[in-house]
C-alpha positions as CSV (number, residue, x, y, z in Angstrom):
1,M,-108.8,157.3,143.7
2,K,-106.2,154.6,143.1
3,K,-106.7,153.2,146.6
4,R,-110.4,153.1,146.1
5,F,-110.1,151.2,142.8
6,C,-107.6,148.7,144.4
7,S,-110.0,148.2,147.4
8,L,-113.0,147.5,145.0
9,L,-110.9,145.2,142.9
10,L,-109.8,143.3,146.0
11,L,-113.4,143.0,147.3
12,S,-114.6,141.7,143.9
13,V,-111.8,139.0,143.9
14,I,-112.7,137.9,147.5
15,A,-116.4,137.8,146.7
16,T,-115.8,135.8,143.5
17,G,-113.7,133.3,145.3
18,N,-116.6,132.4,147.6
19,V,-119.2,131.8,144.9
20,Q,-119.9,128.2,143.9
21,A,-121.1,127.4,140.4
22,L,-124.6,126.1,140.2
23,T,-125.1,123.2,137.8
24,N,-128.3,122.0,136.2
25,S,-129.0,118.4,135.1
26,A,-130.2,117.6,131.7
27,P,-134.0,117.1,131.6
28,A,-134.7,113.5,132.5
29,K,-137.1,111.2,134.3
30,I,-136.4,109.9,137.8
31,S,-135.2,106.3,137.6
32,Q,-134.7,105.8,141.4
33,L,-135.8,107.6,144.5
34,T,-134.8,106.4,148.0
35,I,-135.7,108.2,151.2
36,G,-133.9,107.7,154.5
37,S,-134.0,109.5,157.8
38,N,-131.7,112.4,156.9
39,F,-131.6,112.5,153.1
40,A,-133.3,111.3,149.9
41,R,-131.3,110.0,146.9
42,V,-132.5,110.8,143.4
43,Q,-131.1,109.1,140.3
44,L,-132.2,110.3,136.9
45,K,-132.2,108.2,133.8
46,S,-129.5,110.6,132.5
47,M,-127.2,111.9,135.2
48,T,-125.2,115.2,134.7
49,E,-121.9,115.5,136.5
50,M,-122.0,118.1,139.2
51,E,-118.7,120.0,139.7
52,G,-116.7,119.4,142.9
53,C,-118.5,116.2,144.1
54,S,-116.6,112.9,144.0
55,Q,-119.7,110.7,143.9
56,Q,-122.1,111.2,140.9
57,Q,-124.5,108.2,141.1
58,Y,-127.2,110.1,142.9
59,Y,-128.3,113.7,143.7
60,I,-129.0,114.2,147.4
61,L,-131.8,116.2,149.0
62,D,-131.1,117.1,152.6
63,I,-134.4,116.2,154.3
64,A,-133.0,116.9,157.8
65,D,-133.4,120.6,156.7
66,N,-137.0,121.4,157.3
67,N,-137.1,123.7,154.3
68,T,-137.0,120.9,151.8
69,S,-140.3,119.2,152.4
70,A,-141.9,120.8,149.4
71,M,-139.1,119.6,147.2
72,L,-139.5,116.1,148.5
73,S,-143.2,116.2,147.8
74,A,-142.5,117.4,144.3
75,L,-140.0,114.6,143.7
76,L,-142.5,112.0,144.8
77,A,-145.2,113.5,142.5
78,I,-142.8,113.7,139.6
79,R,-141.7,110.1,140.1
80,S,-145.2,108.8,140.4
81,M,-146.4,110.7,137.2
82,G,-143.3,109.7,135.2
83,S,-142.6,113.4,134.4
84,T,-139.3,115.0,133.3
85,V,-137.4,117.0,135.9
86,I,-134.3,119.3,135.9
87,I,-132.3,119.3,139.1
88,Q,-130.0,122.1,140.2
89,G,-127.1,121.3,142.4
90,D,-125.3,123.6,144.7
91,G,-122.4,122.1,146.6
92,C,-122.0,118.5,148.0
93,L,-123.4,116.5,150.9
94,N,-121.5,113.2,151.8
95,D,-119.6,113.8,148.5
96,Y,-122.8,113.7,146.4
97,P,-124.3,116.7,144.6
98,L,-126.7,118.6,146.9
99,I,-130.1,119.5,145.4
100,S,-130.9,123.2,145.7
101,H,-133.8,123.5,143.2
102,I,-136.2,121.3,141.1
103,Y,-137.7,122.4,137.8
104,Y,-140.6,120.4,136.3
């Protein structure tokens, strides 16, 4: 029983060590949106610092990943309508916060 408890405790510590904290931005309007060949940069009027990334001027959407086209379309629509958005970051890309979700 004691071995089983220690094994479960060890597994929970290992699993917890691999989890990154997700951070949400404050609700804000998009002030800048630039699109390149591999990523789009999004700057909100009020930027929230995302943990673990050394650069905080922009949030990055990895458009080289084919699964992000819907998010890019949503960002373009949000920018053109002047709507408020919340961006969720998960990790970093080129030292900038990487966008994982968009709430609007």
